[in-house]
C-alpha positions in Angstrom: 135.9 248.1 -94.2 132.9 247.0 -96.3 131.4 247.8 -99.6 128.0 247.4 -97.9 126.7 244.6 -100.0 126.6 242.0 -97.2 124.6 243.4 -94.4 124.3 239.9 -92.8 128.0 239.9 -92.2 127.7 243.1 -90.2 124.7 241.7 -88.3 126.7 238.6 -87.4 129.7 240.5 -85.8 130.2 239.1 -82.3 132.5 242.0 -81.4 131.9 245.4 -82.8 134.9 247.1 -84.3 136.2 250.4 -82.9 135.3 252.0 -86.3 133.4 250.6 -89.3 134.0 252.0 -92.8 131.3 251.6 -95.4 132.2 252.6 -99.0 129.4 254.4 -100.8 131.0 254.9 -104.2 127.8 255.8 -106.2 125.0 258.2 -105.5 122.3 256.1 -107.3 121.6 252.7 -108.6 122.4 253.5 -112.3 125.9 254.8 -111.5 126.4 252.0 -108.9 125.9 249.3 -111.5 127.8 251.2 -114.2 130.9 252.0 -112.1 131.1 249.1 -109.7 129.8 246.1 -111.8 128.4 244.4 -108.6 128.5 240.7 -108.0 125.0 240.5 -106.6 121.9 241.4 -108.7 120.4 243.2 -105.7 123.6 244.9 -104.5 122.1 248.3 -104.5 119.3 247.2 -102.2 121.8 245.4 -100.0 123.9 248.6 -99.7 120.9 250.6 -98.7 120.0 247.9 -96.1 123.5 248.2 -94.7 123.2 252.0 -94.5 120.1 251.7 -92.4 121.6 249.0 -90.3 124.8 250.9 -89.4 122.8 253.8 -88.0 121.7 251.5 -85.2 125.2 250.2 -84.2 127.2 251.3 -81.2 130.4 252.1 -82.9 132.0 254.9 -84.9 130.7 254.8 -88.5 132.6 256.3 -91.4 131.1 256.6 -94.9 133.7 256.8 -97.6 132.9 258.3 -101.0 135.5 257.3 -103.5 135.0 260.0 -106.2 135.7 259.4 -109.8 135.8 262.3 -112.2 133.3 261.7 -115.1 131.3 259.1 -113.1 130.2 259.9 -109.6 131.7 263.3 -108.7 128.9 265.7 -108.0 125.5 264.4 -107.1 125.8 265.9 -103.6 122.1 265.8 -102.9 121.8 262.1 -103.8 124.9 261.3 -101.6 123.3 263.3 -98.8 120.2 261.1 -98.9 122.3 258.0 -98.6 124.5 259.5 -95.9 121.4 260.5 -93.9 120.3 256.8 -93.8 123.6 255.8 -92.2 123.9 258.8 -89.8 127.7 258.4 -89.8 130.1 260.0 -87.4 132.4 260.8 -90.3 132.2 261.2 -94.1 135.5 260.7 -95.9 135.5 262.1 -99.4 138.4 260.6 -101.3 139.5 261.1 -104.9 140.0 258.0 -107.1 143.7 257.2 -107.7 144.7 255.5 -111.0 146.4 252.4 -109.6 145.8 248.6 -109.6 143.1 246.9 -111.6 141.1 250.0 -112.1 143.7 251.1 -114.8 142.0 248.6 -117.1 138.7 250.4 -117.1 139.4 254.0 -116.0 142.0 256.5 -117.1 144.3 258.9 -115.3 141.9 261.7 -116.4 139.3 260.2 -114.0 141.4 261.3 -111.0 139.8 264.4 -109.5 142.0 267.1 -108.1 142.1 267.8 -104.4 140.3 271.1 -105.1 137.5 269.2 -106.8 137.2 266.9 -103.7 137.2 270.0 -101.5 134.4 271.7 -103.5 132.4 268.5 -103.5 132.8 268.3 -99.7 131.8 271.9 -99.3 128.6 271.4 -101.4 127.7 268.1 -99.6 128.2 269.7 -96.3 125.6 272.3 -97.3 123.1 269.5 -96.8 124.8 267.8 -93.8 126.0 270.7 -91.7 128.9 268.6 -90.3 132.2 270.1 -89.2 135.4 270.2 -91.3 137.4 267.4 -89.8 140.6 267.8 -91.8 142.2 267.0 -95.2 145.2 265.5 -96.8 146.0 267.1 -100.1 148.5 264.5 -101.2 145.9 261.8 -100.6 143.0 263.8 -102.0 140.9 263.3 -98.9 138.5 265.7 -97.1 137.0 264.5 -93.8 133.6 265.8 -92.5 132.9 265.1 -88.8 129.6 265.1 -87.1 131.4 266.0 -83.9 135.1 267.0 -84.4 135.9 266.1 -80.8 135.6 262.5 -81.8 138.2 262.7 -84.6 140.8 260.8 -82.5 140.2 257.4 -81.0 141.1 257.1 -77.3 142.7 253.7 -77.4 142.9 253.7 -73.6 139.1 253.2 -73.6 138.8 250.6 -76.3 
């Protein structure tokens, strides 16, 4: 799992993981800086570098969009442009949950409903043309799969 702001760490991997998650929690630089308060001044550029890098790796790539109502929910076309760079096997659209340290800066009203996540996924997929890979309503997650036959990992061949 990576927030994508350290592409060199991915380049230095000696053994490629079975699956690599990259969180893309903002559709553009303005929202990225506002919502995530990044440590690096060039974090947005680093994230974009990571997205281009992971498209070349020989492993399963998952892009996770953590969606926060009132901040980054929507913007399907902008997310699509980022997703296209990474060419992921899966896109996991997940609703923000009001737990942990985020409670100090976000409210429970920032939690989208599962139906809002589902509608976002439907609109995003209008650009991607992936397959519906599954969903978990209690977790507010919708999975889009480039090839649904790859949804399960065959651990006998890992």
